[in-house]
Phi, psi and omega in degrees: 000122180263136179272138177294145179293134180288149180292144181284140176258137180277138176291151177140184186283150180270000180093348178272141180249144177255125176253125180295139180293154175296146178292152176294158181305136176092344180274146178292149180283166178297317177304316183290323175299318178293323175291323178294317179300313182294324175295325179290321178295318181296315179304313184294319180297318177295321178296320183293317180294323179294321178297319180297316176303311180297321180294325181289330177287332183268000000 
């Protein structure tokens, strides 16, 4: 018994959009988490530069 070939789907969006659910009470919002992540990257970059400067002095 042969199974019929399934119809081909064109890649792309289905038209449905996904909205992230609101965070539970007391949890940080997405915007706050994004700001915190950006701040952490900035902090780590500064720490790396400071360490390179210390190594260059010695």
